[in-house]
N, CA and C atoms as a LAMMPS dump frame, in Angstrom:
ITEM: TIMESTEP
0
ITEM: NUMBER OF ATOMS
201
ITEM: BOX BOUNDS ff ff ff
-5.0000000000000000e+02 5.0000000000000000e+02
-5.0000000000000000e+02 5.0000000000000000e+02
-5.0000000000000000e+02 5.0000000000000000e+02
ITEM: ATOMS id mol type element x y z
1 1 1 N -8.383 4.999 -21.273
2 1 2 C -8.35 4.59 -19.854
3 1 3 C -9.572 5.065 -19.143
4 2 1 N -10.065 4.064 -18.44
5 2 2 C -11.317 4.32 -17.702
6 2 3 C -10.776 4.954 -16.416
7 3 1 N -11.688 5.755 -15.752
8 3 2 C -11.481 6.428 -14.566
9 3 3 C -11.578 5.269 -13.417
10 4 1 N -12.732 4.389 -13.571
11 4 2 C -13.036 3.397 -12.564
12 4 3 C -12.007 2.426 -12.554
13 5 1 N -11.507 2.013 -11.375
14 5 2 C -10.579 0.815 -11.252
15 5 3 C -11.341 -0.405 -10.91
16 6 1 N -10.647 -1.607 -11.291
17 6 2 C -10.91 -2.825 -10.695
18 6 3 C -10.403 -3.066 -9.465
19 7 1 N -10.683 -4.086 -8.59
20 7 2 C -10.089 -4.306 -7.494
21 7 3 C -8.5 -4.777 -7.579
22 8 1 N -8.521 -5.536 -8.654
23 8 2 C -7.096 -5.961 -9.136
24 8 3 C -6.311 -4.71 -9.329
25 9 1 N -6.868 -3.742 -9.962
26 9 2 C -5.92 -2.488 -10.463
27 9 3 C -5.739 -1.715 -9.093
28 10 1 N -6.632 -1.746 -8.257
29 10 2 C -6.594 -0.885 -7.028
30 10 3 C -5.507 -1.467 -6.249
31 11 1 N -5.384 -2.815 -5.977
32 11 2 C -4.39 -3.558 -5.238
33 11 3 C -2.971 -3.318 -5.821
34 12 1 N -2.938 -3.227 -7.058
35 12 2 C -1.732 -2.904 -7.713
36 12 3 C -1.313 -1.442 -7.366
37 13 1 N -2.036 -0.64 -7.5
38 13 2 C -1.697 0.795 -7.302
39 13 3 C -1.573 0.964 -5.863
40 14 1 N -2.119 0.444 -4.843
41 14 2 C -1.916 0.478 -3.469
42 14 3 C -0.515 -0.022 -3.198
43 15 1 N -0.006 -1.123 -3.733
44 15 2 C 1.205 -1.812 -3.616
45 15 3 C 2.28 -0.906 -4.118
46 16 1 N 2.168 -0.36 -5.406
47 16 2 C 3.016 0.553 -5.935
48 16 3 C 3.269 1.78 -5.174
49 17 1 N 2.027 2.201 -4.446
50 17 2 C 2.089 3.528 -3.829
51 17 3 C 3.177 3.361 -2.586
52 18 1 N 3.436 2.08 -2.182
53 18 2 C 4.334 1.838 -1.105
54 18 3 C 5.795 2.211 -1.473
55 19 1 N 6.044 2.122 -2.795
56 19 2 C 7.341 2.116 -3.167
57 19 3 C 7.63 3.431 -3.971
58 20 1 N 6.674 4.113 -4.313
59 20 2 C 6.902 5.303 -5.069
60 20 3 C 5.734 6.339 -4.875
61 21 1 N 5.941 7.533 -5.129
62 21 2 C 4.822 8.595 -5.134
63 21 3 C 3.955 8.217 -6.279
64 22 1 N 2.484 8.37 -6.038
65 22 2 C 1.625 8.188 -7.084
66 22 3 C 1.251 9.497 -7.723
67 23 1 N 0.958 9.417 -8.861
68 23 2 C 0.592 10.707 -9.675
69 23 3 C -0.928 11.098 -9.091
70 24 1 N -1.216 12.31 -9.509
71 24 2 C -2.641 12.918 -9.081
72 24 3 C -3.617 12.125 -9.726
73 25 1 N -3.588 11.519 -10.927
74 25 2 C -4.574 10.781 -11.56
75 25 3 C -4.676 9.449 -10.914
76 26 1 N -3.707 8.868 -10.458
77 26 2 C -3.635 7.46 -9.934
78 26 3 C -4.33 7.715 -8.532
79 27 1 N -3.706 8.675 -7.805
80 27 2 C -4.421 8.987 -6.471
81 27 3 C -5.753 9.25 -6.442
82 28 1 N -6.38 10.012 -7.476
83 28 2 C -7.735 10.311 -7.454
84 28 3 C -8.611 8.983 -7.912
85 29 1 N -8.096 8.282 -8.795
86 29 2 C -8.744 7.053 -9.108
87 29 3 C -8.777 5.954 -8.033
88 30 1 N -7.779 5.965 -7.131
89 30 2 C -7.635 5.069 -5.904
90 30 3 C -8.685 5.539 -5.016
91 31 1 N -8.519 6.799 -4.62
92 31 2 C -9.497 7.451 -3.789
93 31 3 C -11.034 7.131 -4.148
94 32 1 N -11.28 7.247 -5.289
95 32 2 C -12.642 7.052 -5.723
96 32 3 C -13.092 5.576 -5.67
97 33 1 N -12.134 4.632 -5.751
98 33 2 C -12.348 3.209 -5.727
99 33 3 C -12.554 2.799 -4.189
100 34 1 N -11.666 3.474 -3.474
101 34 2 C -11.787 3.088 -1.917
102 34 3 C -12.881 3.699 -1.303
103 35 1 N -13.552 4.792 -1.865
104 35 2 C -14.744 5.229 -1.407
105 35 3 C -16.008 4.397 -1.449
106 36 1 N -15.786 3.349 -2.44
107 36 2 C -16.986 2.566 -2.661
108 36 3 C -16.626 1.1 -2.292
109 37 1 N -15.405 0.662 -2.162
110 37 2 C -15.093 -0.672 -1.978
111 37 3 C -14.408 -0.982 -0.557
112 38 1 N -15.065 -1.6 0.258
113 38 2 C -14.726 -1.899 1.658
114 38 3 C -13.512 -2.873 1.551
115 39 1 N -13.573 -3.778 0.857
116 39 2 C -12.481 -4.943 0.647
117 39 3 C -11.098 -4.191 0.418
118 40 1 N -11.221 -3.241 -0.721
119 40 2 C -9.858 -2.563 -0.91
120 40 3 C -9.426 -1.507 0.055
121 41 1 N -10.494 -1.019 0.632
122 41 2 C -10.057 -0.145 1.921
123 41 3 C -9.459 -0.942 2.848
124 42 1 N -9.953 -2.081 3.33
125 42 2 C -9.334 -2.976 4.259
126 42 3 C -7.821 -3.469 3.928
127 43 1 N -7.802 -3.865 2.498
128 43 2 C -6.454 -4.139 1.987
129 43 3 C -5.53 -2.88 2.283
130 44 1 N -6.018 -1.771 1.741
131 44 2 C -5.087 -0.526 2.097
132 44 3 C -4.578 -0.423 3.368
133 45 1 N -5.494 -0.519 4.451
134 45 2 C -5.283 -0.396 5.616
135 45 3 C -4.132 -1.374 6.231
136 46 1 N -4.338 -2.62 5.647
137 46 2 C -3.501 -3.651 6.101
138 46 3 C -2.024 -3.454 5.564
139 47 1 N -2.072 -3.057 4.337
140 47 2 C -0.71 -2.679 3.723
141 47 3 C -0.09 -1.531 4.464
142 48 1 N -0.612 -0.549 4.982
143 48 2 C -0.186 0.65 5.57
144 48 3 C 0.24 -0.017 7
145 49 1 N -0.388 -0.66 7.606
146 49 2 C -0.062 -1.441 8.943
147 49 3 C 1.264 -2.112 8.907
148 50 1 N 1.401 -2.873 7.775
149 50 2 C 2.58 -3.881 7.561
150 50 3 C 3.852 -2.748 7.232
151 51 1 N 3.487 -1.772 6.567
152 51 2 C 4.468 -0.938 6.082
153 51 3 C 5.112 -0.019 7.437
154 52 1 N 4.209 0.278 8.282
155 52 2 C 4.604 0.838 9.578
156 52 3 C 5.397 -0.137 10.428
157 53 1 N 4.902 -1.288 10.697
158 53 2 C 5.72 -2.256 11.421
159 53 3 C 7.012 -2.435 10.91
160 54 1 N 7.137 -2.641 9.641
161 54 2 C 8.406 -2.915 9.095
162 54 3 C 9.423 -1.597 9.348
163 55 1 N 8.876 -0.674 9.129
164 55 2 C 9.689 0.702 9.33
165 55 3 C 10.19 0.664 10.948
166 56 1 N 9.513 0.168 11.895
167 56 2 C 9.869 0.312 13.254
168 56 3 C 10.803 -0.832 13.73
169 57 1 N 10.679 -1.758 12.915
170 57 2 C 11.635 -3.133 13.304
171 57 3 C 13.158 -2.587 13.097
172 58 1 N 13.728 -3.26 13.971
173 58 2 C 15.296 -2.897 13.859
174 58 3 C 16.001 -4.248 13.382
175 59 1 N 16.73 -3.986 12.228
176 59 2 C 17.262 -5.136 11.536
177 59 3 C 18.856 -5.238 12.123
178 60 1 N 18.906 -6.581 12.57
179 60 2 C 20.222 -6.875 12.912
180 60 3 C 21.017 -7.785 12.064
181 61 1 N 22.244 -7.91 12.09
182 61 2 C 23.026 -8.792 11.351
183 61 3 C 22.9 -10.166 11.994
184 62 1 N 22.399 -11.147 11.301
185 62 2 C 22.154 -12.371 11.911
186 62 3 C 23.58 -13.307 12.348
187 63 1 N 24.694 -12.55 11.584
188 63 2 C 25.86 -13.22 12.049
189 63 3 C 26.684 -12.456 13.151
190 64 1 N 25.986 -11.458 13.712
191 64 2 C 26.707 -10.619 14.755
192 64 3 C 26.432 -11.304 16.222
193 65 1 N 27.52 -11.294 17.042
194 65 2 C 27.2 -11.873 18.414
195 65 3 C 26.075 -11.287 19.104
196 66 1 N 25.261 -11.962 19.909
197 66 2 C 24.183 -11.44 20.77
198 66 3 C 24.892 -10.364 21.796
199 67 1 N 24.004 -9.339 21.894
200 67 2 C 24.521 -8.215 23.011
201 67 3 C 24.374 -8.733 24.348
């Protein structure tokens, strides 16, 4: 296994990191890639923004009467 990630691999790890804790090796590889790739850094920021927005949303039952 190579230490260097492709952008496709970096996107996969960023996405997986939203659902689970990444291992030390994965985090290190991702940080290394993000330090040299602006496109993946932007993707990572966008994914974090989406996650934060989703956490702030209040989900309501669509069948419940309006308050």
